[in-house]
Residue, then its C-alpha position, 0 to 999 in steps of 0.5 A: r500499499t502507498n499514499q504517495a500522490s505521484s506515480p509509484l513507477s517514478n517513485p518505486v516502493s522498496i523493501a529490504e530482503i530481511c523483511f521477507a522473514g516477517l511477512p504474513t503467511s499469505a506472502d510466504v517465500p521459499a526457505a532462504p538463509n542469509l537474508s540481509s537488510r543491506n539488499v534492497l528489492t524494488l516492488q513493481p506493481d501489477f495494476s491489473s490486480l488493483r482493487i479498491l478495498p470496500y472495507a477501507s474505501k480510501t485505500a487500494m491494494v495492488m500486487c507486486t513482483a519483487h526485483n533486484q534494485q541494481t539489476q531489476e532481475l526478478s528476486p528468487l524471494c518473490s513468490r508471485g514471480l515463482l508462480q509465474r515461472v512455474l506456470h510458464s514452465a508447465k505450458e512451454d516445457l510440459g505442454i499443460e495448463f491448469s484449472v484451480g479452485a480454492e477453499l478457505e477455512f477460518m474460525l470466528y473468535r470473540e472475547n468473552k466477558d473475562g477477556i478470553m478469546q473463544p469460538v463464537d459458538m460450539s457447533t459441529f460439522g454442517n450445523a446451521t448455528t454459525l450460518n444463522e448467528q453470523e448472518d450479518f457477517i456472511s452477508t457483508l463478507y459476500d457483498q465485499l468479495e463480490r465488489q472486488d470481482i472475487p467470484v464465490e461459489l459458496i460460503h458454508s459452515e464447517s467442522a469446528p466451532g465457529q468455523l466457516e469456509v469460503v469456496l472460490n470458483y475454479s479458474d483458468d487464470i491461476l495468478q489471479l486466483a492467487d491474488d483473489i486468495v490473498y484479497a479474500r483473506e484480507t477481507i475476511t479478517n477486516i470484516a470480522n474485526q468490524h463485527g467484533m470478532k477475530a478470524l483465525f486461519l491457524p492450522k490448529t487452535s485446539m487439539m479437541a477440534a478440527g483445524n483450518g485448511s487451505h484447500l486447492h483443487f486442480s486439474f490440467r489440460d493439454a495446452g491450447s486444448q479445448h478439453r477441460n481435463s487431460f487427467s483421464d484416459p479410458s484406454q489405460p488400465t487405471g483410467i488415468s493418462r500417463k501425464g496424470e500418473a506422472f502428476i500424481e507421482g510428482l505430488l507424492d514425491h513432493l508431499p513433505s513440502l506440500l504439507s507445509l502449505s495447508 
């Protein structure tokens, strides 16, 4: 965010590398030792991602890529740049494109009369309690996500006390979906605050209840193909295409690393 009156292109925003170690979880970066406050990165905005924030109407947010201040090369610390490289490599080197959907789980907590944070209710999976009691919150949330052009498929109650899930539509524009996830989390957090609650995305808040997940559902297709899914192949004994089998193998191979994302 910036309140500079002049163009951010003529007055670029900069950030020290060391600051990446303290970014929120929505901006996780690959493990990188020796981060330094001496190395400064320039943030280049992608104005196609700019949104006016309905919960803070005098404020806008825009996504950026981080670049070396001297060479202007994309920084290896930039997670948005990493996603762009992966999508480009998948298309050019492997000949595949993706379709991805996302589910964002969170719990609503409120401070009780003794100053202790507790879930807003003690509901269980699929219970209407949270939906009914938090109707104003859900209605405001849906409206403000819609005003940011974030397509919502469903908002429903989940397994843990005070837990809800926002389901975002499947998209072929994976970079925009990633942006939408960040914007949606920011919106959920701020709307909850306005309703006197805290939205928690923590993987686990209690050993006695289900945790919060960040679930991604994805399929792939041959690049440029009209077929929506190249995963299946009825001619194979398993019904799964060779590329599909290789894709599953890759997921299993990298599963220990993937577990850190949800």
